[in-house]
C-alpha angles and dihedrals in degrees: 000000000000132000117224130217115188114225134188117274088046091281127143131203125206136187119206144151128229102192139067091204119107116269100030122192117241115230130203128209127195120196133176111179113293097319099069128040116151131160134176142162115265127212091253124101134186141182104258089226088062095050123095109223092196098047099032093227140087113299107219108047091176087072106091095221093048091045089053091049091051091052091048090053091050091052090046090051092051092049092047091049092053092045090050093051091046091050092049091051093057094036097245115175105260118203143106093304090050090052093047090050090054092051097041111018111208097235137148126205088267096044117127109249119232093198115089100227092046091050090058088069092046090049093052094041093059091050099043093115094053102030118109120221092246092052092048090051090051092051092050092049091054091045091055089047089054091049090055091047091051090051091055092046090047093223142089109250120225122212089244088056092070099108138128092289091051090050092051094049094042094051091045090052093048092049090050089052090054101253118155118249094248092048089053091047093051091048092053091045089056092048088055090050090053091048093050090048089052090049090056086056093053101266112138118243131195116268090232094061097090090053095053116098137167114200121219109232119226112261134196108266112212116205139158117253121220089257092053092049088053090052090052091049092053098040116125106242118178098181119080096217090056093048089050092050091045091056091051089050091053090049090049093051092046098046103034094221132142119259089246088062108035093047086064095055114124133172088251089070092059124094131173131227128190122232132185129012138262114348091355092056114117141163120245120200119222129186118210121200143140117246112241096218102040099025087225119150109235128194109191130181112229115234124231089254091057091046089052090055091049094047089053087057098045093261095310130116120245121278113282118250134178120272090244094054091044090056091050097046099047090056088057090046092052091049092052089048088060100252093146100125116128113252138167116260145113133258139176118275103220093207098052096025087225131122113249126195120222146104115307140161104273095239089062090061095054112116136160090271094061094083093058092046092047092051092051093045099044094048099038109113093012097076129027112282091231091059092044090051090049090054096050095039095232112160096216138023090241090059090050093049089055086069097049109104102185116130122228090258092052091048090048092053090050091049089051090061088063100038104036110063 
């Protein structure tokens, strides 16, 4: 006897056994009217004495092993249902071979996965030589998020399942979990990137994918003004570790580089070039390095403020510290410099591990990224954008502008300097 589950598209699914031997393999059959009738052996087995012929499922669900088997069959049924509906929508040939392929995919270690979570690993594997640690971490975070989402949906999601309905359910799940809107948008954008990469490798995608977008909402961009950088430079710091962190923060604000780059600065990377003639002749210090993230070769003139920091240290850069310690110390530096005014921004809630927007003392919003944003903001409009972009290493002007934190009023005042004589 078989048990029936009614599916959409007028299809039914049945589980049954064909043997009295122990263990007996459990079979599945999919039917849709007269046009589809497919059956195949699953990977599940059961003792025939524990199998209900009338219900087509394990008999004693109080037994932990049989209860687990029943749940596994339910999950299998849900996944098969979704696979059936997806196959119908793209007019795949549905039959016994189709069913066997679902149960036992014909794959080799180098086969291209059709399931989204599995393709994450394939995506990362084929970029391991060029992938930065931060990018790898981001991919793994989104993969784990997808795994949790799949668990709630009780099905394994195929790449071709990423459609408007998937987007709605995924965003709803992320919002329920407390993720910020921009975090959700960036996660979905990455999922699209993975799907398009799979499509280039021959994996089918849903026709709706190219129409699905998640907009990044404008956020308050906290940066240090020239006056605030001066306050930090002049702050009285009695502890050596704070003075060391302060000097790195000044270097960050004056060079516009990522922490992964400026923490590797050494005096060996500096060279000098002469400019001018006679009394106007002077030496300009440049630092040459290759950005870790972009692999771009940067040659950057060092400002008088950076040279002042180096002279204080006998020509050497400050002592290297971890990114985590740097983030901790520069908050303390900013507080001691008097940056306690209340401003809008967002920071990580340590309990929920989520970013939360609100009003905070400015020093609490200081992170390792603030130097790069301050450099872009303070120099934007004062020097040609093309030169500013060359200094930061941004590939496009749009990417650079994303760092500029000037408000409309501040930009208007700057424009007035040029227009109102």
